[in-house]
C-alpha positions in Angstrom: -38.3 89.9 -50.4 -39.0 86.3 -51.4 -37.3 83.3 -49.9 -36.7 81.1 -53.0 -34.0 78.4 -53.1 -33.5 76.2 -56.2 -33.1 72.4 -55.9 -35.3 69.4 -55.9 -33.6 67.6 -53.0 -31.7 69.6 -50.4 -29.5 67.5 -48.1 -27.7 69.1 -45.1 -25.5 66.3 -44.2 -28.0 64.5 -41.9 -27.5 60.9 -41.1 -29.9 58.4 -39.8 -29.5 58.4 -36.0 -31.7 58.3 -33.0 -32.9 61.7 -31.8 -32.8 62.0 -28.0 -36.0 63.6 -26.6 -35.0 65.2 -23.2 -37.3 65.3 -20.2 -38.3 68.8 -19.0 -40.7 70.4 -16.6 -44.3 70.7 -17.7 -45.0 74.2 -19.1 -48.0 76.3 -17.9 -49.5 76.1 -21.4 -48.6 75.9 -25.1 -47.6 79.6 -25.2 -44.9 78.7 -22.6 -43.4 75.8 -24.5 -40.7 77.9 -26.1 -39.5 79.3 -22.7 -39.5 75.9 -21.2 -37.4 74.5 -24.0 -35.1 77.5 -23.8 -34.6 77.0 -20.0 -33.7 73.3 -20.6 -31.3 74.1 -23.4 -33.2 71.9 -25.9 -31.6 72.4 -29.4 -33.3 72.8 -32.7 -33.1 70.3 -35.5 -34.4 71.0 -39.1 -36.4 69.5 -41.9 -33.6 69.8 -44.4 -34.8 67.5 -47.2 -37.0 69.0 -49.9 -38.8 67.2 -52.7 -41.7 67.3 -55.2 -42.1 71.1 -55.4 -42.5 72.4 -59.0 -41.0 74.9 -59.5 -38.4 73.9 -56.9 -39.0 76.0 -53.7 -37.6 75.4 -50.3 -38.7 77.4 -47.2 -37.0 76.7 -43.9 -38.5 74.8 -40.9 -36.7 74.2 -37.6 -38.2 72.2 -34.8 -37.4 70.9 -31.3 -39.0 68.3 -29.2 -39.0 67.3 -25.5 -41.3 65.5 -23.1 -42.6 65.7 -19.6 -43.3 62.1 -19.0 -47.0 62.5 -19.7 -46.8 64.8 -22.7 -44.7 65.6 -25.8 -43.7 69.2 -26.3 -43.0 70.5 -29.8 -42.0 73.9 -31.2 -41.7 74.8 -34.9 -40.2 77.9 -36.5 -41.0 78.4 -40.2 -39.7 81.0 -42.6 -41.4 81.0 -46.0 -42.5 83.2 -48.9 -46.0 84.0 -47.7 -48.3 82.1 -45.3 -51.9 81.2 -46.2 -54.4 79.4 -44.0 -58.2 79.2 -44.3 -59.1 76.1 -42.3 -60.4 77.1 -38.8 -61.9 73.8 -37.7 -60.1 70.7 -36.4 -59.8 67.7 -38.7 -60.1 69.8 -41.8 -57.7 69.9 -44.8 -55.0 71.8 -42.9 -52.3 70.3 -45.2 -53.4 72.7 -47.9 -52.6 75.6 -45.7 -49.2 76.6 -44.4 -48.7 73.5 -42.2 -46.3 71.7 -40.0 -46.7 67.9 -39.3 -45.5 65.3 -36.8 -45.9 61.7 -37.7 -45.3 59.3 -34.8 -45.3 55.5 -34.4 -45.2 54.3 -30.8 -44.9 50.6 -31.6 -43.0 48.2 -33.8 -45.9 47.7 -36.3 -47.1 50.1 -39.0 -49.6 51.9 -36.7 -48.8 55.6 -36.4 -50.4 59.0 -35.7 -50.3 62.1 -37.9 -50.5 65.5 -36.1 -51.0 68.1 -38.8 -51.2 71.8 -37.6 -51.8 74.8 -39.8 -50.3 78.2 -39.0 -53.5 79.3 -37.3 -53.7 76.4 -34.9 -56.2 74.0 -36.5 -55.3 70.4 -36.0 -55.8 67.2 -38.1 -55.2 64.1 -36.0 -55.5 60.5 -37.2 -54.2 57.1 -36.0 -54.0 53.6 -37.2 -52.1 51.3 -39.7 -51.1 52.4 -43.1 -53.4 51.1 -45.8 -56.4 50.9 -43.5 -59.3 53.2 -42.8 -57.5 55.2 -40.2 -59.9 56.9 -37.7 -59.9 60.6 -37.0 -59.5 61.7 -33.4 -62.8 62.6 -31.7 -63.3 66.3 -30.7 -62.6 65.3 -27.1 -59.2 63.9 -28.1 -58.4 66.9 -30.3 -59.2 69.2 -27.4 -56.5 67.6 -25.3 -53.8 68.8 -27.6 -52.8 72.4 -26.6 -51.6 74.7 -29.3 -50.2 78.1 -29.8 -49.3 79.9 -33.0 -47.7 83.3 -33.5 -50.2 84.2 -36.3 -53.3 83.8 -34.1 -56.4 81.8 -35.0 -58.1 83.8 -37.8 -57.6 83.0 -41.5 -54.5 84.7 -43.0 -53.3 85.4 -46.5 -49.8 86.8 -46.7 -48.3 86.4 -50.1 -45.2 87.8 -51.8 -43.2 88.7 -48.6 -41.1 86.5 -46.4 -43.1 85.5 -43.3 -41.7 83.8 -40.2 -44.2 82.1 -37.9 -44.0 79.7 -34.9 -46.2 77.0 -33.6 -46.1 75.1 -30.3 -47.9 72.0 -29.1 -48.4 70.0 -25.9 -49.4 66.5 -26.9 -50.5 64.5 -23.8 -50.0 60.8 -24.0 -53.8 60.4 -24.0 -53.9 61.9 -27.4 -52.2 58.7 -28.6 -55.7 57.3 -28.5 -54.9 53.8 -29.8 -52.2 53.2 -27.3 -51.9 53.0 -23.5 -48.7 54.6 -22.3 -48.0 55.1 -18.6 -44.8 57.2 -18.9 -43.0 58.4 -22.1 -39.7 58.3 -20.3 -37.6 55.3 -21.4 -39.7 54.6 -24.5 -38.4 54.4 -28.0 -40.6 55.4 -31.0 -40.1 56.4 -34.6 -41.2 59.6 -36.3 -40.8 62.1 -39.1 -41.3 65.9 -39.1 -42.7 67.8 -42.1 -43.7 71.1 -43.5 -46.1 71.6 -46.5 -48.8 73.8 -48.0 -49.2 77.5 -48.0 -48.7 80.2 -50.6 -46.1 78.2 -52.6 -46.1 74.4 -53.0 -43.5 72.9 -50.7 -42.6 69.7 -49.0 -39.9 69.5 -46.3 -38.9 66.4 -44.4 -36.6 65.6 -41.4 -35.8 62.3 -42.9 -36.0 61.8 -46.7 -38.7 60.2 -48.7 -37.8 59.2 -52.2 -41.2 58.5 -53.8 -42.1 60.0 -57.2 -45.2 61.7 -55.8 -45.8 63.5 -52.5 -46.3 60.9 -49.8 -45.7 61.6 -46.1 -47.5 58.5 -44.8 -44.5 56.2 -44.9 -43.6 54.7 -41.5 -40.8 52.8 -43.1 -39.0 56.2 -43.6 -39.4 57.3 -40.0 -36.4 57.5 -37.7 -35.9 56.8 -34.0 -36.9 59.0 -31.1 -35.4 58.0 -27.8 -37.3 59.5 -24.8 -35.0 60.1 -21.9 -36.0 58.9 -18.4 
């Protein structure tokens, strides 16, 4: 069974509004993020805007986010027509694999971080201002980000059938390596959440981007995250 939905731009009635990021206890590890968010009743949101895929193809991606004061917790659930991933090292071209992405700007300027995770747990992390030579995170920084994926860590190539996979991350504040944050609680940031790559070309967004060509690196299209105290 294939999960194919026509349409170049899918809009699910979302409006631009701050997303509250609740404070929750720290999980024992990335594999426990889902249970922690379940216990706290953290709801899912979705990346409901689709663009650029030719032919038009829209998988589904739900996500939810919380924080512990010293770390951001993320869980993604993806359902798509096949899942392909070959990148097993950090800071590789994970965006060509089945991939979920979290772009976050802690400040008022154009500086932001892109956390890009393929379905087998390999992470690409950069920070800096748009239009500059944005540095990759060092291996020590990458290692701080805990990850868990339901498909494991070996390369996968599932084509032709509908695949559902999950990914969870624990992003400590130290992984925001260009900033100094004492406590996430009470802060306001901006962000966008994405899905791309894999067996079929696809580009999903939490908040829409209306460029003619695929371009996720647009802090001007991020929306507000309000981290609860």
